[in-house]
TIMAR-828237 format. One line per 5 residues: their letters; for each residue x, y, z of C-alpha. Coordinates in pm, 1 decimal, always signed. Example, Ala and Ser with C-alpha at 12.3 -4.5 7.8 and 13.67 -1.06 7.14 Angstrom:
BEGIN
AS) +1230.0 -450.0 +780.0  +1367.0 -106.0 +714.0 .
END
This chain:
BEGIN
MELWG) +1496.3 +958.6 -849.8  +1772.8 +814.4 -657.7  +1734.3 +624.4 -321.9  +1835.9 +813.7 -19.9  +1907.5 +703.2 +322.2 .
CRRRI) +1890.0 +332.2 +256.2  +2070.0 +148.3 +571.2  +2069.5 -200.6 +545.3  +2035.7 -495.2 +266.7  +1848.5 -828.7 +354.3 .
DRPAF) +2102.4 -1066.9 +266.2  +2061.2 -1257.4 -47.0  +2040.7 -1641.0 +101.2  +1773.9 -1504.3 +298.9  +1593.0 -1348.5 +12.5 .
DVYRQ) +1648.0 -1680.5 -171.5  +1486.0 -1866.0 +81.8  +1182.7 -1615.0 +43.0  +1148.9 -1664.7 -312.1  +1185.9 -2086.0 -265.5 .
VMSRG) +894.3 -2055.8 +23.5  +679.1 -1840.4 -235.6  +733.8 -2082.5 -541.4  +631.7 -2362.1 -326.7  +308.3 -2175.0 -250.9 .
RWLLH) +368.7 -2163.2 +151.2  +329.1 -1805.2 +195.0  +388.8 -1593.0 +530.7  -43.0 -1613.3 +574.3  +2.4 -1855.0 +857.0 .
LLAAG) +222.9 -1617.7 +1050.0  -17.8 -1311.4 +975.2  -279.7 -1185.2 +1252.9  -603.2 -1135.3 +1136.4  -708.7 -778.7 +1074.7 .
LVLIG) -649.6 -517.4 +817.1  -938.2 -313.3 +675.5  -828.5 -150.2 +321.0  -1038.9 +179.7 +317.1  -899.9 +337.0 +14.4 .
ATVSA) -670.7 +327.9 -256.2  -564.4 +598.4 -491.0  -378.6 +563.9 -815.6  -251.6 +871.5 -1043.1  -308.4 +841.2 -1404.9 .
GPAAA) -264.5 +1044.1 -1744.5  -67.6 +971.5 -2009.6  +245.5 +1217.7 -2105.4  +252.9 +1404.9 -2434.4  +415.8 +1191.3 -2671.0 .
ATCTG) +734.4 +1309.9 -2859.2  +691.1 +1476.2 -3174.3  +687.7 +1229.1 -3460.9  +627.0 +1297.6 -3823.5  +532.7 +1058.7 -4114.3 .
VNCYR) +314.0 +773.2 -4174.4  +619.1 +528.2 -4104.7  +762.6 +725.9 -3770.9  +688.7 +527.8 -3473.4  +843.4 +543.1 -3129.1 .
YWVDM) +826.7 +287.6 -2900.5  +779.7 +319.7 -2504.5  +808.3 +146.3 -2134.7  +509.2 +218.7 -1923.9  +557.7 +89.9 -1562.1 .
SFTGL) +233.9 +71.4 -1343.9  +53.5 -114.9 -1081.9  -195.5 -342.4 -1222.1  -275.5 -502.5 -902.1  -269.9 -429.5 -557.3 .
WMTPS) -374.9 -580.7 -207.5  -327.8 -616.8 +158.5  -295.3 -959.1 +371.8  -509.8 -983.8 +593.9  -810.4 -824.8 +431.8 .
AGPVA) -1094.2 -788.0 +679.4  -1074.6 -586.8 +1018.6  -828.0 -375.9 +1165.6  -455.8 -493.4 +1220.5  -387.5 -592.7 +1542.1 .
PGSTY) -107.9 -377.7 +1705.3  +218.9 -561.5 +1691.3  +110.5 -831.3 +1440.3  +243.2 -897.7 +1070.4  +82.5 -773.6 +764.0 .
SFTAL) +159.3 -761.4 +382.8  +136.6 -545.5 +84.2  +134.4 -734.0 -258.8  +192.7 -544.2 -584.0  +132.7 -630.4 -931.0 .
VTNTG) +411.1 -419.5 -1136.9  +382.6 -449.9 -1515.0  +572.5 -304.0 -1791.4  +343.4 -220.0 -2091.0  +492.0 -148.1 -2418.9 .
WRTGG) +337.7 +130.8 -2621.1  +371.8 +263.6 -2967.2  +299.7 +616.2 -3096.8  +332.9 +812.7 -3397.7  +240.7 +737.4 -3745.2 .
NTAPR) -86.0 +757.4 -3859.6  -272.2 +565.5 -3554.0  -357.8 +664.4 -3232.1  -103.5 +537.6 -2938.5  -166.6 +174.7 -2852.7 .
PWEGP) -22.3 -109.5 -2662.9  +283.7 -260.2 -2850.7  +564.7 -451.4 -2796.7  +819.1 -207.9 -2636.7  +1149.1 -190.9 -2505.7 .
TSGVV) +1277.0 -367.1 -2200.4  +1306.5 -139.7 -1890.2  +1644.9 -11.1 -1704.7  +1675.8 -117.7 -1343.5  +1327.1 -101.9 -1153.7 .
YVDFQ) +1314.8 -26.4 -771.6  +978.3 -65.4 -617.5  +951.7 +103.4 -260.8  +692.8 +0.0 +15.3  +638.2 +268.5 +269.6 .
PGTTA) +403.5 +159.3 +551.2  +336.8 +500.9 +662.3  +504.3 +484.2 +1008.2  +845.6 +408.6 +1151.5  +684.9 +267.3 +1486.8 .
GAPVG) +639.7 -89.5 +1335.3  +925.4 -265.1 +1132.8  +997.8 -431.6 +815.5  +968.3 -818.6 +819.2  +1093.0 -931.1 +465.0 .
CFTEA) +1016.8 -947.1 +76.1  +849.6 -1244.4 -101.2  +891.6 -1265.1 -507.0  +857.8 -1521.8 -771.7  +1032.5 -1238.3 -997.5 .
PATAC) +1408.9 -1266.8 -1084.2  +1474.2 -967.3 -835.3  +1808.8 -944.6 -684.3  +1785.6 -787.6 -352.7  +1555.9 -648.3 -80.0 .
YACYN) +1666.3 -376.9 +135.0  +1536.5 -211.2 +434.0  +1503.2 +185.5 +336.3  +1410.6 +501.1 +487.5  +1068.1 +597.3 +626.5 .
GGLVI) +1034.0 +227.9 +791.8  +1007.8 +73.0 +426.7  +1134.7 -201.9 +229.6  +1252.1 -154.8 -142.5  +1285.3 -452.1 -404.6 .
DCQNI) +1531.0 -433.8 -672.8  +1359.3 -573.7 -982.2  +1651.8 -530.5 -1230.3  +1518.2 -499.1 -1577.4  +1145.4 -580.3 -1663.0 .
PTNTT) +1065.0 -700.9 -2020.0  +778.7 -551.2 -2220.4  +463.2 -669.7 -2142.9  +563.0 -854.2 -1834.1  +435.3 -845.6 -1479.6 .
YQLTT) +621.1 -916.9 -1161.5  +438.5 -1010.8 -826.1  +613.6 -856.7 -509.7  +521.0 -877.4 -164.6  +668.6 -690.8 +132.6 .
SFRAP) +555.5 -766.4 +512.2  +567.9 -542.9 +837.5  +496.6 -557.5 +1191.5  +209.5 -333.8 +1283.4  +307.7 -32.0 +1528.3 .
QTPGT) +160.7 -85.7 +1883.4  -35.8 +257.1 +1852.5  -370.3 +212.5 +1711.3  -472.4 +470.7 +1421.3  -505.2 +523.0 +1080.7 .
YTALI) -200.8 +495.8 +866.9  -135.5 +547.4 +480.6  +113.5 +337.3 +294.4  +301.7 +468.5 -10.5  +403.5 +235.5 -290.7 .
YIHDF) +598.8 +379.6 -594.2  +800.8 +268.2 -884.6  +1122.0 +416.2 -974.4  +1425.5 +387.7 -1187.8  +1733.2 +324.7 -990.1 .
QSPRP) +1931.8 +630.9 -1146.1  +1850.0 +967.1 -1256.5  +1792.3 +1084.7 -1538.9  +1530.9 +815.9 -1625.2  +1727.7 +533.8 -1830.0 .
WSEYD) +1434.9 +494.6 -2071.7  +1132.2 +656.9 -2227.6  +830.8 +636.1 -1982.3  +496.0 +649.4 -2178.6  +311.4 +720.7 -1860.4 .
PNNNR) +564.3 +874.6 -1583.8  +185.4 +947.7 -1371.4  +88.1 +601.2 -1285.3  +378.4 +480.7 -1091.2  +261.9 +554.0 -739.7 .
VTLTY) -48.8 +420.8 -515.3  -160.0 +480.9 -169.1  -329.6 +253.8 +79.3  -484.7 +360.8 +398.2  -560.4 +104.3 +683.9 .
QVG) -632.9 +75.6 +1051.0  -416.5 -65.4 +1344.9  -641.4 -110.6 +1648.9 .
END
């Protein structure tokens, strides 16, 4: 999947500041107004069928990008209109091995290609604020549907990156559903994904 409609890059100096702030443990929490309720989270799952491989010594090694953690801040109560809130995702490249005379199992696999993680807040009435990460990401972009996207570059096997994006809530009270998903920078996919069905999650929250 390719990105379409991305309009503005958040400059690297500012992004480095965000990373430095995070690495020293001073989060955006003091700027976030109280109030956010996590109503539900849905993650799709189900491994893709492995390619045919025959013989006891025939193995294939895979990338499997997935969310291994996801939360919102603040975590209690509805978001106050116009206040700031954030999504934090743990994105993991789990290696897999298939083939031979054994069942598929986690294994050391290949490094991924360039990985983008999109955070779409489910409304264009608010505004993106910024990105925070300790991962060696290279850029944070404002993108379509009022969202932010983080360029993670290549993620090594069995490695997890923690990514946070912050938004200003809309002024209109209501229920909103955020979409957060992982995808490659270019199509066709430049690596073999063991389970392409676990790359997105939705979070429902209230403003009011």
